C-alpha angles and dihedrals in degrees: 000000000000091000091053091052091046092050091049092051092049092048091049093049093049090048092050092048091052091058098043097043121133119275136161135207114267116242107213090175088078087083088070089061094053116119121182118204108188122177121207130192120199141163110263112185138337140177139175113201117186115220092244091062088072086069120083120182090345094307124112111235123223094204137037124182143176135177123206130190114250113192102166093112096049088080105091096209093054094043095050097045101041111109102166140008131193121196120200123197132193121182127189120194122185095162116105091239132083120235141193116218121195117189108204122203106207136187128219091280092053090250112152108242097177138357123211109196127201127188109210118196122220120264111266102182098275131084110300103187112139124193107200125209114276115267106226120203116198136139112350094002090053090050090056091047090055089060091056113117099159136034120210128198117203116183120190117195114221122220117274142102114355120271118214140161090284097050115126131218139057140242109222131188125191121177140170138190129220110198127193118206132189115200119185 
């Protein structure tokens, strides 16, 4: 009988503690203070130009160029929430000529907003992969980047041994972008 009374008392106490346990009011306004800061990494641009593509109608060309559409900043959400961008470039040259590469950031009117220059040494028989310093876009430079709608690539061939249809080697560009967003 004593065990039944003891069990009843314990059950009652547990039941009472469940109803008088601590609780606090929920503050749903905390959602208004939430800030998300995602970071994304993506491929940006790449090319692989064989040496013989610098020859047109049997004549070596001193310049090669291309312009590509770049619509990343046309998306309002991305444009409004982007706070920083870092562009990384790696160039490999196994052609026995030096080059200068200018990456042109252009607006809708083909006005150059920014130029990113790269000096590329000639191939000398050993690995010629160059990782250039990161291009950081913040503040005013980021504002200009957000107006970019086209990216131009201008390659200037330096003087050196002749290039013809049988020339070997490639000029390769690989690049990536790391973008920092802040969403409130």
